[in-house]
N, C-alpha and C positions, 0 to 999 in steps of 0.2 A: 553308166551304171555298173558298179563292180559286180563281178561274178562270185557268188558264194561257192562253197564246196559242192560237188555233185551230190544229188540225192541218193539215198540208200537204194540199191537195186531192187530190193523188195518193195519199197515205197513206190518206185517208178513202175514196177509191174502192176501195182494196184490201180494206178491213176492214168497211165498213158493210153490205155484202151478207151478211156472215157473222154479223151480230148480230141476235138475235131478242128482242123485248120480250114478257115475260110479266107481266101485271099481277097484283098480290096485294092483300090487304086492307091490308097495311102499306106498300105502295109498288110496287116492281117487281123482277123478276129479269131481268138481262140475260144472255142465253145466247149465247156466242160459239163458232162452229164450223160445220161439221166441219173438222178439221185432220188431215191424214194423219199417222199415227203407227205406223211399223214397230216392233214390239215383239219383243225377244228373250224368247220364252216357252219355257223349259225346253230351250234349245238350238236352237230353230227360230224363224225370223223370221215373224211373223204380222202382217198388216196390220189395224190398227184405225183408227177415226176418233175423234178426241178433241174433247170440248166442255168448256168451263169456264163457271161462272156466278158472277154478282156480285149481291148484294142491295143495293138502293139505295132511299132514301126518295123520290127524285125519279122521277117517271113521265114519260118523254118519248120520242117516236120520233125526236127530233133527236139522233142518236147522236154528232154532232160535239160537243155539249155534254158528254156523258159522257166522251168520249175526252179532251177538253180538261182535265178535272179529274183524270185518273188520276195524273199525276206528283206532284200535291200531296196525294193521298189517303192516302199511306203504307200501301198495301195489303200490303206485305211484313210489316207488324206483325200482320196478320190472316191468316186462312186462308180460301181460297176452295175450294169443292167442285168436282168435275168428274165427267164420265162418259166412259167408254171404250166405244165402240160397234163391233160387228163385224157384217159382212154387211148384208143389206137389213132393217135393224131396223124401219123404218117400215112396210113392207108385207108382210113374211114372215108366214105364217099362224101359225107357232109360234116363240116367241123366249124365251130364258132371260134373266133379270135377276138381279143381285146388288146389294143395298144393303149396301155394305161400309163399316164405321166405321173411320176412320183409326186406325192403331196404329203409332205412331212406333217402338216397340221391336220389335214383331213384323214389320211390313212392311219396315222399313228395315234394322234390325240383325239380323234373323233370330232374335230371342229365342224360346226354347222354353217360356217361362213361360205362354204362351198358344198358341192355334192360328190366330191371325189371319193371319200370313204364309202359312201353308199354305192357308188358306181363300181368300185373295186369288188366289194362283197357280192353285189348282185350279179356282176359278170361271172365271178367264180361259181355262184349258185346256178346260173343259166347253163354254164358249161358242164357242171356236174350232172344236172338234170338231163341235158342233151346227150351226154355220154362221151363226147369227143370235143376237144378244143384246147386253147392255150391263152394264157394271160401274159403278155409281154410287159414287164415292169421296167419303165424307162427312166433311168436314174439321173440323167442330165436334163430332164424336162421340167424341173421345179419352177413354178410360176410362169409356165409357158416358155421356159428356157432361160429365165433371167437369174435363177439361183435363189437359194433360201434367204440369204441376207437381203438381197434386193427385193425379194417378195415381202419381207418384213417392212421395208420402207414403203412399198406399194400399199400395204395394209394401212399404214398410217395415213397415207393420202386418201385412201378409201374412207377412212373414218372422218375425213375432212371434206367429204362431198364428191370426190372424184369416183368415176366408175372404174371397173377393172382395166378397160382399154386405155383410158386417159392416164391412169396411174402409171402404167408401163411406159406410155409415150412420154410423159413428163419427166420420167427418170432417164430418158435417153435411149430406151429400147424400142423395138418394133412391137406391135400387138402380140405377135406369136412367132417366135424364132425356132420352134421345135423342128428337128430333122428326124425322119424315120428311116434313113438309109441303112443304118446298122441293123435295126430290128427287121427290116425287110430281107436283108441278106441272111440273117439267122432263120427267118421264116422259110425262105427258099431251101435252106439246108435241111429243115425238118419236115417239109411238106411241099409237094408239087401239085396236089389236087386243089380244086376250088375251095374258097373259104367264105364264111359269112362273118361280116365285121360288126361287132357291137359298138356302136358309136352314134353320136348326134353331130359329129364334126365332119363336114364335107372334105376338109383338107386331108384327113386320114384316108378317106376313100380315094381321093385324087392321087395321093402318094402311092397307094397300092397299085392302082390302075396304070399310072405312068411307069411303074417298075415292071409292068407286064404280068402282074398277077391276075388270076381269074377270081374276081369277087362276084359270087353268085347272088348275094343278098346282103341286106343291112338290117340290123335289129337296133331300134332306138332305145334309149335308156334314160328316162326322166323319173324323178321321184325324190322323196325326202325334202319336199318343198316346205319352207318355213319362213317366218319373218326375218330370219337371219341371212337367208341366201336368195330371197325372191328377186332383189335387184340384180344380184350377180347372175342369176339364171336368165333374166330378161335381157341383160347385156349380151350374154352369149348368143341369143337369138337375134336381137336387133342390131348389134354392131359386129359380132364375129361370124354371123351367118350360119349358126348352128341350125340343123334341120329339126322342125317341130311339126310332125304330121300326125293325124288321127288322134289317138289317145296320148297326146304329148303333154308338154308342160302346161299349156294354157288350160287344159281340161282338168288339171290337178288343183287349180285354185279353189 
């Protein structure tokens, strides 16, 4: 990748203090933030702090080198993940977190074939009401890790009688190929105290615990059940093992 001219020193002075280097087995994660982000959350403006991260083979604390490469790296062709933080996430005794997989159709268009858009907004609402927390928005998790184009093909299979799991399997994928390693590394860089995870998915809990994080509790999140997503939600429970306790999905029928 060619190196562009070095960034203006004044530009560098503004941004370099906002970049954090996280080394990994494969290279590095460059985490940029916090950035003030006022969010329209269900009609109310709530202040969040936004971070974004970039995976890179090169490991260097010379952030000028990384910045100089950005314009030639064509990052718009890829997706970068980010995290939305509220309150004193680093030091608060109790904090909620959500590992949210990107859902182009649900999060952006408001599709009711899934419950993703509902879960994203409700997680942000829970965190704002709680006072401390973070939503990790994971950009390479579309369709449980198969990508947007493949997800469109899976939707066509679903319209022809396949459930979510079988649609992925028939296209040659596993049921769920998502990996939470990068998000966990970023979480560890932002917080060392225990967390409460907003999820119905036991795989997310397992990923955090296997990485040595202290998960003190779990908050389940069911809702927005309709004729459009009822089969999808039941498949999550019956075939993907999602947890359904107390006032869960079955009691929303």
